N, C-alpha and C positions, 0 to 999 in steps of 0.2 A: 441290365446290370453290368454287362461287359464294358459299356462306356464309363461307368463309375470306376471300374478297376483300371481301365486304360488311360483315363484322363491324367492322373498324376504321373504315370509312366511317360506319357508323351511330353508333359510339361518338363520333367527332368531331362528328357532327351534333347529338348531345345537348347539346353546349356552347352551342348557340343556342336551346335550348328555352325558351319563356317561363317566367317564375317561376311555380311552383305546378303545373307540368306533371307528369304521372305517366307513366312508361314501364314497360310490362309486357312482360317477356320470357317468351314462352310456349314451353316445351319440348314439342315434338310427338312425341318418341320417337326412337329410333335409326333408321337408314336403312331397316331391314327393316319396322319399325312404320309409318314414314311412307309407304312404298310400298304398304302394304296398302290396298286400296280402301275398306275400312270404317273407316279411321282416323277417330276421333271428331272431330278438328279439321277434317277436310275436309268434314264433314257437319253442322256446327253451323248451325242455321237462319239466324241473323242475322249471323254473323261467319265463315262458312266460309273456311278458309285454303286456297286452291287451290295454292299453291306456297310454297317457303321459299328464302331469307328473304323476308319481306314486312312492310312497315310499314302500319299502318292507324290512322286516327283513329276511335275508337269513336263519337264524337259525330256524325260526318258519313258514316262508312263509306268515306271517301276512302282510296285505297290506292296504295302504290308497289309494283310487282312486283319479282321477284328481279333482273332486269336493271337496273331503275332504282335499286335499293338499292346498286349499285356506283358510282353517280355522286354524288360528294360535293356538287356544287352542287345537284342535285335533292333530295338528302336534307336538306341544310340548309334549303332553301326550304320543303320539306314540313314539317319540324319547327318552323321558326320562324313559319310562317304558320298 
């Protein structure tokens, strides 16, 4: 359910992305695949995804967690800065 709430917030946040920004949507599998402890996305050395949804800046590894992704102000600030 968090993804359903966060998705439109993230979409709106993309409106303030700096020119030339790249947004990568990573599909981590269905719920059964995601809940599996050996899900590859949970175990990637440099960019492990501990929860979904999550926003991350690859250059800095700065992240917004699944609760923060529902907050439009935080998402816009994260994406614009």
